[in-house]
C-alpha positions as CSV (number, residue, x, y, z in Angstrom):
1,M,4.0,-79.8,-63.4
2,I,7.0,-80.0,-65.8
3,W,8.5,-76.8,-64.3
4,A,8.3,-78.2,-60.7
5,L,9.7,-81.5,-61.8
6,G,12.6,-79.7,-63.6
7,F,13.6,-78.0,-60.3
8,G,13.7,-81.4,-58.6
9,A,15.8,-82.9,-61.3
10,L,18.3,-80.1,-60.8
11,G,18.4,-80.6,-57.1
12,V,16.8,-77.2,-56.5
13,E,13.8,-76.8,-54.3
14,A,10.7,-75.6,-56.3
15,P,9.4,-72.2,-55.3
16,K,6.6,-72.3,-52.7
17,A,4.7,-69.3,-54.1
18,A,4.4,-66.8,-56.9
19,R,6.3,-63.6,-56.2
20,S,4.4,-60.7,-54.7
21,V,4.4,-57.6,-57.0
22,H,3.6,-54.0,-56.2
23,L,2.9,-50.6,-57.5
24,G,3.9,-47.6,-55.4
25,F,2.2,-44.2,-56.0
26,P,4.4,-41.1,-55.2
27,A,1.6,-38.9,-53.8
28,S,1.8,-36.3,-51.0
29,D,0.3,-36.8,-47.6
30,G,-3.5,-37.1,-47.8
31,V,-6.8,-37.6,-46.2
32,A,-8.3,-40.0,-48.8
33,F,-7.1,-42.6,-51.3
34,A,-9.4,-44.0,-54.0
35,L,-8.7,-46.7,-56.6
36,D,-10.4,-49.0,-59.1
37,M,-9.2,-52.5,-59.7
38,V,-10.1,-55.2,-62.2
39,V,-9.0,-58.8,-61.5
40,E,-8.4,-60.6,-64.8
41,K,-6.8,-63.9,-63.7
42,S,-7.1,-65.5,-60.2
43,T,-6.8,-68.7,-58.3
44,P,-7.6,-69.7,-54.7
45,G,-5.1,-68.2,-52.3
46,S,-4.8,-64.9,-54.1
47,Y,-4.9,-61.4,-52.6
48,F,-5.5,-58.4,-54.8
49,M,-4.7,-55.4,-52.6
50,A,-6.0,-52.1,-54.0
51,C,-5.4,-49.4,-51.4
52,G,-2.4,-49.7,-49.2
53,W,-0.7,-47.1,-47.0
54,N,1.9,-47.0,-44.3
55,T,-0.4,-48.4,-41.5
56,G,-2.9,-50.6,-43.4
57,Y,-4.2,-52.2,-46.5
58,F,-7.6,-52.8,-48.3
59,G,-8.4,-55.3,-51.0
60,I,-10.1,-58.6,-52.1
61,Q,-9.2,-62.2,-51.7
62,E,-10.1,-65.5,-53.3
63,L,-10.1,-67.9,-50.4
64,S,-11.5,-70.9,-52.4
65,K,-13.5,-71.5,-55.6
66,D,-16.7,-70.9,-53.7
67,R,-15.6,-68.0,-51.4
68,K,-14.4,-64.5,-52.0
69,V,-14.1,-61.7,-49.5
70,A,-13.0,-58.1,-49.0
71,I,-10.5,-57.4,-46.3
72,F,-9.5,-54.1,-44.6
73,S,-6.7,-54.2,-42.0
74,V,-4.9,-51.7,-39.8
75,W,-1.7,-52.4,-37.9
76,D,-1.1,-51.8,-34.2
77,P,1.7,-49.2,-33.4
78,T,3.8,-51.9,-31.8
79,Q,6.4,-54.5,-32.8
80,G,5.9,-58.3,-32.8
81,D,3.6,-60.9,-34.3
82,D,1.5,-62.1,-31.3
83,P,-1.8,-60.2,-31.2
84,S,-2.5,-61.4,-27.6
85,A,0.7,-59.9,-26.4
86,V,-0.3,-56.3,-27.3
87,K,-1.5,-54.2,-24.4
88,T,-5.2,-53.2,-24.7
89,E,-4.3,-49.5,-24.8
90,E,-1.9,-50.1,-27.8
91,R,-4.4,-52.1,-29.9
92,V,-6.3,-50.8,-32.9
93,E,-9.7,-49.4,-31.9
94,L,-13.0,-50.2,-33.6
95,L,-15.0,-47.0,-34.2
96,H,-17.5,-48.2,-36.8
97,Q,-18.7,-51.6,-38.0
98,D,-21.1,-52.4,-40.8
99,P,-23.5,-55.2,-39.6
100,S,-22.4,-57.5,-42.3
101,V,-18.7,-57.6,-41.5
102,K,-16.6,-59.6,-39.1
103,I,-13.9,-58.0,-36.9
104,K,-11.0,-59.8,-35.4
105,R,-7.4,-59.4,-34.4
106,F,-4.6,-60.6,-36.6
107,G,-0.9,-61.5,-36.2
108,G,2.0,-63.2,-38.0
109,E,3.1,-60.2,-40.0
110,G,2.8,-57.6,-37.3
111,T,-0.5,-57.3,-35.4
112,G,-3.7,-55.3,-35.7
113,G,-7.4,-55.2,-36.4
114,Q,-9.0,-56.9,-39.4
115,C,-12.4,-56.4,-41.0
116,M,-13.7,-59.1,-43.4
117,T,-16.9,-59.3,-45.4
118,E,-18.2,-61.7,-47.9
119,F,-17.9,-60.1,-51.4
120,N,-18.5,-62.2,-54.5
121,W,-16.4,-60.2,-56.9
122,K,-16.0,-61.5,-60.5
123,L,-13.3,-61.5,-63.1
124,N,-13.2,-58.6,-65.5
125,E,-15.6,-56.5,-63.4
126,T,-14.5,-53.2,-61.8
127,N,-14.1,-53.1,-58.0
128,R,-13.9,-49.7,-56.3
129,F,-12.2,-48.9,-53.0
130,L,-11.7,-45.8,-50.9
131,V,-9.8,-45.1,-47.6
132,A,-10.5,-41.9,-45.7
133,A,-8.2,-40.7,-42.8
134,T,-9.1,-38.4,-40.0
135,I,-6.4,-37.2,-37.5
136,Q,-7.6,-37.3,-33.9
137,S,-5.0,-36.0,-31.6
138,N,-2.0,-38.5,-31.7
139,K,-4.1,-41.1,-33.5
140,T,-5.6,-41.5,-37.0
141,A,-8.9,-43.0,-37.8
142,Y,-9.1,-44.9,-41.1
143,A,-12.5,-45.5,-42.8
144,G,-12.9,-48.2,-45.5
145,F,-15.5,-47.8,-48.2
146,L,-16.3,-50.5,-50.8
147,F,-18.6,-50.0,-53.8
148,D,-21.3,-52.7,-53.9
149,P,-22.4,-53.2,-57.5
150,A,-25.4,-55.2,-56.3
151,R,-26.7,-52.2,-54.4
152,N,-25.2,-49.6,-56.8
153,S,-23.9,-47.8,-53.7
154,W,-20.9,-47.5,-51.4
155,R,-20.7,-49.5,-48.1
156,H,-18.9,-48.0,-45.2
157,L,-17.4,-51.3,-43.9
158,V,-15.4,-50.2,-40.9
159,T,-13.4,-47.4,-39.2
160,F,-10.3,-48.4,-37.3
161,R,-8.2,-46.0,-35.2
162,T,-4.6,-46.5,-34.3
163,R,-1.8,-44.4,-32.7
164,T,0.3,-42.7,-35.5
165,G,1.6,-39.6,-33.8
166,G,-1.2,-37.7,-35.6
167,L,0.0,-38.5,-39.2
168,P,-2.2,-38.4,-42.3
169,L,-2.3,-41.0,-45.1
170,R,1.1,-41.6,-46.8
171,G,3.0,-44.4,-48.5
172,Y,0.4,-45.4,-51.1
173,Y,0.7,-48.7,-52.9
174,S,-1.1,-51.7,-54.4
175,F,0.0,-55.4,-54.8
176,V,-0.8,-58.9,-55.9
177,E,0.1,-61.8,-53.6
178,D,0.0,-65.6,-53.5
179,F,-0.7,-66.5,-49.9
180,R,-1.4,-70.2,-50.6
181,R,2.3,-71.0,-50.9
182,D,2.0,-74.8,-51.6
183,S,4.4,-74.8,-54.6
184,R,1.6,-75.6,-57.0
185,S,0.4,-72.0,-56.5
186,A,3.6,-70.7,-58.0
187,L,2.5,-72.4,-61.3
188,E,-0.8,-70.4,-61.4
189,T,-1.2,-66.9,-62.8
190,R,-2.7,-63.9,-61.1
191,R,-3.3,-60.6,-63.0
192,A,-5.1,-57.4,-62.2
193,R,-5.5,-53.9,-63.6
194,F,-5.3,-50.7,-61.5
195,G,-6.7,-47.3,-62.5
196,N,-8.7,-44.2,-61.6
197,A,-6.3,-43.8,-58.6
198,W,-6.7,-40.6,-56.7
199,V,-5.3,-39.0,-53.5
200,C,-7.0,-36.1,-51.7
201,N,-4.2,-34.1,-50.0
202,T,-4.4,-32.4,-46.6
203,N,-5.6,-29.2,-48.3
204,G,-8.6,-31.0,-49.8
205,T,-7.4,-31.1,-53.4
206,W,-7.7,-34.4,-55.4
207,S,-4.8,-35.4,-57.7
208,A,-4.8,-38.3,-60.2
209,Q,-2.1,-40.9,-59.7
210,T,-0.7,-41.4,-63.1
211,N,2.8,-42.6,-62.1
212,A,3.6,-45.8,-60.3
213,R,6.8,-47.6,-59.4
214,F,7.1,-51.4,-60.0
215,T,8.7,-53.5,-57.3
216,A,8.6,-57.1,-56.1
217,S,9.2,-58.9,-52.8
218,S,12.6,-60.7,-52.2
219,A,11.6,-63.8,-50.3
220,E,13.8,-66.7,-51.2
221,W,10.9,-69.2,-51.4
222,E,9.1,-67.2,-54.2
223,A,9.5,-67.7,-57.9
224,K,11.7,-64.9,-59.2
225,D,11.2,-64.5,-62.9
226,T,7.5,-65.1,-63.5
227,I,6.4,-61.5,-62.8
228,N,5.5,-58.4,-64.9
229,A,3.9,-55.0,-64.9
230,G,3.0,-52.4,-67.4
231,I,0.2,-50.3,-68.9
232,T,-2.8,-51.6,-70.9
233,E,-5.8,-49.6,-72.1
234,G,-5.0,-46.7,-69.9
235,W,-4.6,-48.8,-66.7
236,F,-1.6,-50.1,-64.8
237,F,-1.3,-53.9,-64.5
238,L,0.5,-56.4,-62.3
239,E,0.8,-60.2,-63.0
240,T,2.7,-63.0,-61.3
241,G,3.0,-66.8,-61.4
242,G,2.5,-69.4,-64.0
243,A,4.2,-68.7,-67.4
244,V,4.4,-65.0,-67.0
245,S,7.4,-63.4,-68.7
246,Q,9.0,-60.2,-67.4
247,T,9.2,-57.3,-69.8
248,Q,9.2,-54.4,-67.3
249,A,12.3,-53.7,-65.3
250,L,12.0,-53.8,-61.5
251,R,12.1,-50.4,-59.8
252,S,11.1,-48.6,-63.0
253,T,8.3,-46.0,-63.1
254,L,5.2,-46.5,-65.2
255,S,3.3,-43.5,-66.5
256,L,-0.2,-43.3,-67.8
257,P,-0.6,-41.2,-71.0
258,E,-3.4,-39.0,-69.8
259,S,-4.7,-37.6,-66.5
260,P,-8.5,-37.6,-65.8
261,R,-10.0,-34.3,-64.8
262,E,-11.7,-35.4,-61.6
263,P,-12.5,-38.4,-59.5
264,K,-15.7,-40.4,-59.9
265,F,-17.9,-42.5,-57.6
266,I,-16.8,-40.7,-54.4
267,P,-19.3,-41.5,-51.6
268,L,-21.2,-38.5,-50.2
269,E,-20.3,-39.4,-46.7
270,L,-16.6,-38.8,-47.6
271,N,-17.3,-35.1,-48.3
272,T,-18.0,-34.5,-44.6
273,L,-14.9,-36.6,-43.5
274,I,-12.7,-34.6,-45.8
275,K,-14.0,-31.3,-44.5
276,I,-13.3,-32.4,-40.9
277,A,-9.8,-33.7,-41.8
278,T,-8.8,-30.6,-43.8
279,K,-10.2,-27.8,-41.6
280,P,-7.7,-25.2,-40.4
């Protein structure tokens, strides 16, 4: 706790949280986004978000030492943070629900629909995520797939639909976040690797995402300097908190040395969704 005590001695309030760090992938509009993620360091109150886009996000959390989950969320097309204030016709719709998941409304950072499932992910193991989008008139339906190593198969967790004006997937990104925010959490390190990232464009062609832009949040109550990003063993990585030292400049672009030839571990069900989404 020397670091925190040092802030107090200087009359400066200690940071409440480790800084959120992100990777942005410059892909074209698409109908699917797939990505692998390996968590290397974690602590309770951490969110490792794998597949984010302009209207939602999908990843895993460590809620406590004994509980880990996967979360898939889609925003309402409205402003405000009170989920009960959103009119029924403006709310995210539920089209599909795996029997094992829990569905609820969320608020506080916009509003929308959230799917949560117990998922006992482990450090240094590969987690696989996939989001498929289908345009339905002025709305878009987003299906979340999670690879379950215990079953050696994909699980279709949920499909949410929201009003988008009929837009496809866009604005792809990943992040690492400290949501515990109790000051002590800023002293703890979170680190994850991101790779095998693919986007299927609206013509049905998959492209490997080998470039990513490194950014970070700007909240005043976050630790500023204990962040970093880079490339290791052919993967992107993000880390934040604890004694992390920054070597990669913010807003710089990271590039992987090689591009894989084709995506792997794509669920069979997705083939049908892509054909529907990309038909003339």
